[in-house]
C-alpha positions as CSV (number, residue, x, y, z in Angstrom):
1,M,0.4,-29.8,6.4
2,E,-2.7,-27.9,7.7
3,T,-3.5,-25.6,10.6
4,F,-5.9,-23.0,11.8
5,A,-5.8,-19.8,9.8
6,L,-6.6,-16.2,10.6
7,P,-7.2,-13.6,7.9
8,I,-5.8,-10.1,8.6
9,T,-7.8,-7.3,7.0
10,N,-5.3,-4.5,7.6
11,G,-2.2,-6.3,6.2
12,V,-0.5,-6.4,9.6
13,L,1.7,-9.5,10.0
14,P,4.4,-10.2,12.5
15,R,8.1,-10.1,11.5
16,I,9.4,-13.5,10.7
17,N,12.0,-15.2,12.9
18,G,10.7,-14.0,16.3
19,G,8.8,-10.7,15.8
20,N,6.1,-10.2,18.3
21,M,2.7,-8.6,17.8
22,T,-0.5,-8.3,19.8
23,G,-4.0,-8.2,18.4
24,L,-7.5,-7.7,19.7
25,F,-10.2,-10.0,18.4
26,L,-13.9,-9.3,18.8
27,E,-15.4,-11.5,16.1
28,P,-16.8,-14.6,17.9
29,Y,-15.9,-17.2,15.2
30,F,-12.2,-16.4,15.1
31,S,-12.0,-15.7,18.9
32,K,-13.3,-19.2,19.6
33,M,-10.9,-20.6,17.0
34,L,-7.9,-19.0,18.8
35,L,-9.1,-20.3,22.2
36,K,-9.5,-23.7,20.7
37,A,-6.0,-23.6,19.3
38,G,-4.6,-22.4,22.7
39,K,-1.3,-21.1,23.9
40,G,1.7,-22.6,22.2
41,R,-0.1,-23.6,19.1
42,E,1.0,-22.5,15.6
43,I,-1.5,-20.5,13.5
44,F,-1.3,-19.3,9.9
45,L,-1.8,-15.5,9.6
46,F,-2.5,-14.2,6.1
47,P,-3.8,-11.1,4.4
48,M,-7.4,-10.6,3.4
49,S,-7.1,-8.4,0.3
50,L,-9.6,-5.6,0.4
51,E,-8.9,-4.6,-3.2
52,D,-9.3,-8.2,-4.5
53,R,-12.0,-9.0,-2.0
54,E,-10.5,-12.4,-1.4
55,F,-7.8,-14.3,0.6
56,Y,-4.2,-13.8,-0.4
57,P,-2.6,-17.2,0.4
58,V,0.9,-16.1,1.3
59,G,1.3,-15.3,5.0
60,V,3.3,-15.9,8.1
61,M,3.2,-19.0,10.4
62,A,3.1,-17.7,14.0
63,R,3.1,-19.2,17.5
64,I,0.4,-18.1,20.0
65,E,2.4,-16.9,23.0
66,E,-0.4,-15.5,25.2
67,L,-4.2,-15.4,25.2
68,W,-6.2,-13.3,27.6
69,I,-9.7,-11.7,27.8
70,E,-9.9,-8.1,28.8
71,R,-12.5,-5.3,29.0
72,V,-12.1,-3.1,25.9
73,V,-14.6,-0.3,26.8
74,P,-14.2,1.3,30.2
75,N,-17.2,1.1,32.6
76,K,-19.0,-1.2,30.2
77,N,-19.2,-5.0,30.1
78,I,-17.6,-5.3,26.6
79,V,-14.7,-7.6,26.5
80,G,-12.4,-8.8,23.8
81,L,-9.8,-11.6,23.3
82,F,-6.2,-10.4,23.1
83,A,-3.5,-12.6,21.6
84,R,0.2,-12.1,21.4
85,V,1.9,-14.0,18.6
86,S,5.5,-14.4,17.4
87,G,6.3,-14.7,13.7
88,M,8.1,-17.8,12.5
89,E,8.4,-18.4,8.8
90,R,6.7,-17.5,5.5
91,Y,4.2,-20.0,4.2
92,K,1.8,-20.3,1.3
93,A,-1.5,-22.1,1.6
94,G,-2.9,-24.3,-1.1
95,G,-6.5,-23.5,0.0
96,F,-8.8,-22.8,2.9
97,E,-11.9,-24.4,4.4
98,F,-14.3,-23.2,7.0
99,H,-15.2,-25.7,9.7
100,D,-17.3,-25.4,12.9
101,E,-14.1,-25.1,14.9
102,G,-12.5,-22.5,12.7
103,L,-10.9,-21.7,9.3
104,V,-8.3,-24.2,8.2
105,A,-5.5,-23.6,5.8
106,Y,-4.3,-26.8,4.0
107,N,-1.4,-27.9,1.8
108,L,0.8,-25.3,3.5
109,E,4.2,-24.9,1.9
110,R,7.2,-23.1,3.4
111,I,8.6,-20.2,1.3
112,D,12.2,-19.0,1.6
113,L,12.3,-15.4,0.3
114,T,16.0,-15.4,0.1
115,E,16.0,-18.5,-2.1
116,L,13.4,-16.9,-4.3
117,R,15.6,-13.9,-4.8
118,E,18.6,-16.1,-5.5
119,S,16.6,-17.9,-8.1
120,G,15.7,-14.7,-9.9
121,Y,12.3,-14.0,-8.4
122,P,12.8,-11.1,-6.0
123,V,10.2,-10.3,-3.3
124,I,9.9,-7.5,-0.8
125,C,8.5,-8.7,2.5
126,G,6.0,-6.5,4.3
127,A,5.8,-8.5,7.5
128,G,6.8,-6.7,10.7
129,W,6.6,-3.2,9.2
130,R,4.1,-0.8,7.6
131,P,5.0,1.5,4.7
132,A,3.8,5.1,5.3
133,G,5.0,6.8,2.1
134,G,7.7,7.2,-0.4
135,Y,9.6,9.6,-2.7
136,T,11.6,9.4,-5.8
137,T,14.7,11.6,-6.6
138,F,16.5,11.9,-9.9
139,G,20.1,12.5,-10.9
140,S,21.0,15.7,-12.6
141,D,21.1,13.9,-16.0
142,R,17.8,12.1,-15.2
143,K,19.6,8.9,-16.2
144,S,19.6,7.6,-12.6
145,M,17.0,7.7,-9.9
146,E,16.5,6.6,-6.3
147,I,13.2,5.3,-4.9
148,T,12.7,5.3,-1.1
149,I,9.8,3.6,0.7
150,Y,9.7,4.6,4.4
151,G,7.6,3.4,7.3
152,W,7.8,2.0,10.8
153,E,8.2,-1.2,12.7
154,Y,5.1,-2.7,14.4
155,E,7.0,-4.0,17.4
156,T,9.1,-1.0,18.3
157,G,7.6,1.9,16.4
158,K,11.1,2.7,14.9
159,K,11.3,4.3,11.5
160,V,12.5,2.0,8.7
161,A,13.0,2.3,5.0
162,I,14.0,0.4,1.8
163,V,15.9,2.2,-0.9
164,A,16.7,1.2,-4.6
165,R,19.0,2.9,-7.0
166,L,18.0,2.5,-10.6
167,S,19.2,3.4,-14.0
168,R,17.2,4.5,-17.0
169,E,18.1,1.2,-18.6
170,E,16.0,-0.5,-16.0
171,I,13.1,2.0,-15.8
172,E,12.0,5.2,-17.4
173,P,11.8,8.2,-15.1
174,Q,8.0,8.6,-15.8
175,Q,7.5,5.0,-14.5
176,A,9.6,5.5,-11.3
177,H,6.7,7.3,-9.5
178,T,4.3,4.6,-10.5
179,V,6.6,1.9,-9.2
180,E,7.0,3.8,-5.9
181,H,3.3,4.0,-5.3
182,A,2.6,0.5,-6.6
183,I,5.1,-1.0,-4.1
184,I,3.5,0.8,-1.2
185,R,0.1,-0.3,-2.4
186,S,1.2,-4.0,-2.7
187,L,2.8,-4.0,0.7
188,K,-0.3,-2.6,2.3
189,N,-2.6,-4.9,0.5
190,Y,-0.6,-8.2,0.5
191,A,2.2,-7.6,3.1
192,L,4.3,-8.6,0.2
193,C,5.5,-7.3,-3.2
194,T,6.3,-9.7,-6.0
195,P,6.7,-9.0,-9.7
196,K,3.1,-10.1,-10.2
197,T,1.6,-8.0,-7.5
198,L,3.8,-5.0,-8.6
199,R,2.4,-5.3,-12.1
200,V,-1.2,-5.4,-10.9
201,C,-0.7,-2.5,-8.5
202,M,1.0,-0.4,-11.2
203,Q,-2.0,-0.8,-13.4
204,R,-4.4,0.0,-10.6
205,E,-2.4,3.1,-9.5
206,A,-2.2,4.5,-13.0
207,E,-5.9,4.0,-13.6
208,E,-6.8,5.6,-10.3
209,L,-4.6,8.6,-11.0
210,K,-6.2,9.1,-14.4
211,W,-9.6,8.8,-12.7
212,S,-8.6,11.5,-10.2
213,V,-7.8,13.8,-13.1
214,E,-11.0,13.0,-15.0
215,V,-13.2,13.5,-11.9
216,G,-11.3,16.6,-10.8
217,I,-11.7,18.4,-14.1
218,A,-15.2,17.2,-14.9
219,H,-16.6,18.1,-11.5
220,K,-14.3,21.1,-10.8
221,L,-12.7,19.4,-7.8
222,P,-9.0,19.9,-8.2
223,E,-8.3,18.7,-4.6
224,V,-8.9,15.1,-5.7
225,F,-6.0,15.2,-8.2
226,G,-3.5,12.4,-7.2
227,V,-5.7,10.7,-4.6
228,T,-5.5,6.9,-5.0
229,G,-5.9,3.8,-2.8
230,S,-2.2,4.1,-1.8
231,G,-2.6,7.7,-0.5
232,V,-2.0,11.1,-2.1
233,C,0.6,11.1,-4.9
234,G,3.2,13.9,-4.6
235,N,3.9,15.2,-8.0
236,P,4.1,18.6,-9.8
237,M,0.4,18.7,-10.6
238,T,-0.8,18.0,-7.0
239,R,1.7,20.3,-5.5
240,M,0.8,23.2,-7.8
241,T,-2.9,22.5,-7.2
242,S,-2.5,22.7,-3.4
243,I,-0.6,26.1,-3.7
244,Y,-3.0,27.6,-6.3
245,L,-6.1,26.5,-4.4
246,G,-4.9,28.1,-1.2
247,E,-4.0,31.3,-3.1
248,E,-7.3,31.6,-4.9
249,L,-9.3,30.8,-1.8
250,R,-7.7,33.7,0.1
251,K,-8.3,36.0,-2.8
252,Q,-12.0,35.2,-2.9
253,L,-12.4,35.5,0.8
254,K,-10.8,39.0,0.7
255,K,-13.4,40.0,-1.9
256,G,-16.1,39.4,0.7
257,L,-17.6,36.1,-0.6
258,D,-18.7,33.5,1.9
259,I,-16.7,30.3,2.3
260,F,-18.8,28.3,-0.1
261,E,-18.8,30.8,-2.9
262,S,-15.1,31.4,-2.3
263,L,-14.3,27.7,-2.5
264,S,-16.3,27.3,-5.7
265,E,-14.7,30.2,-7.4
266,A,-11.2,29.1,-6.2
267,R,-11.7,25.7,-7.6
268,K,-12.6,27.1,-11.1
269,K,-9.6,29.4,-11.1
270,T,-7.3,26.7,-9.9
271,L,-8.3,24.4,-12.7
272,S,-7.8,27.1,-15.2
273,R,-4.3,27.9,-14.0
274,I,-3.3,24.3,-13.7
275,T,-4.5,23.3,-17.2
276,Q,-2.8,26.4,-18.7
277,D,0.5,26.1,-16.9
278,L,0.9,22.4,-17.6
279,D,-0.7,22.6,-21.1
280,I,-3.3,20.0,-20.2
281,S,-6.4,19.7,-22.4
282,T,-9.9,19.9,-20.7
283,E,-11.3,17.7,-23.5
284,R,-12.8,14.4,-22.2
285,G,-10.8,11.4,-23.3
286,V,-7.6,13.4,-23.5
287,R,-7.3,15.2,-20.2
288,A,-6.9,12.1,-18.0
289,L,-3.9,10.8,-20.0
290,Q,-2.3,14.2,-20.3
291,G,-2.8,14.8,-16.6
292,L,-1.1,11.5,-15.8
293,K,1.9,11.9,-18.1
294,K,2.5,15.7,-18.3
295,G,1.1,16.8,-14.9
296,M,1.8,13.9,-12.6
297,F,4.9,12.5,-14.4
298,H,3.6,9.0,-14.4
299,D,3.4,6.5,-17.2
300,D,0.7,3.8,-17.7
301,S,2.7,1.8,-20.3
302,P,3.0,-1.9,-19.3
303,V,6.4,-3.0,-18.0
304,E,7.7,-6.4,-19.0
305,M,8.0,-9.0,-16.2
306,R,11.7,-9.3,-16.6
307,N,12.1,-5.6,-16.0
308,L,9.9,-5.7,-12.9
309,K,12.1,-8.5,-11.5
310,K,15.2,-6.3,-12.2
311,I,13.5,-3.4,-10.4
312,L,12.6,-5.4,-7.3
313,M,16.1,-7.0,-7.2
314,R,17.4,-3.5,-6.5
315,F,15.4,-3.2,-3.3
316,P,16.4,-5.1,-0.2
317,Q,14.2,-8.0,0.9
318,D,13.0,-6.0,3.8
319,P,14.2,-3.0,5.9
320,W,16.5,-5.2,8.0
321,H,18.5,-6.7,5.2
């Protein structure tokens, strides 16, 4: 099976089984392809992974419901092609080829996410909704935890969420935050989270968190602590930094320093307070790992694939299950 294919760079895919979505297309190559396909034709929508800089072959087969051309800039002759599509089923492409008429996905194979879960390979579907953030809460004995990923539906704008309750036998508390952010990262990047993408995103998240500590201390920029590709990580170190930086900035401004001098001095004092309060070394090669583990409560230790499967099995397939 083969059909026209459209890469989506922002990870936005329609919900399967009838979810509607409207998009604007300004790029001539893909606009011509959509017009060539025409209303009523099926088209394969799939993510273009910005992190991997390549196509991710798992997407959604969709039906083109409407096509129309409309002016996109008032009072200017700039028009764009609008398309309304409805999601049908999940598919995986065996490969892609560019032709004069458009991009073609070939060797398409239907994927049933429920069947995958039943076979022991759980997947979280990101089609039809967008994760906006998450949080992790712990039981009083720290032997249990709850991870929540929240977001909103594309079609209605309603708030949605997925929640997993985990035990320490399945995951260490220090790894729960990493899992939380890695799932968000995977859903944004691939519109899907599998055990494989979760493992990759956990590694990336931990490395970027360590990098934020290294850069923040080396260049006296504490405000970059916890900033990664998935957003800003909420953890003791970043929360304390935000409070301390605000306090120190107000103190310096009261002394009569200008805004630039005040900010520079506030950054230095904030770093001093953070490293002392959290007992984090400023020594290169040590500070990044200590900041990750002691300050941000994350762990960069690799997690076995069977444990990642158990973790994902605790989450629902999507916000509607």
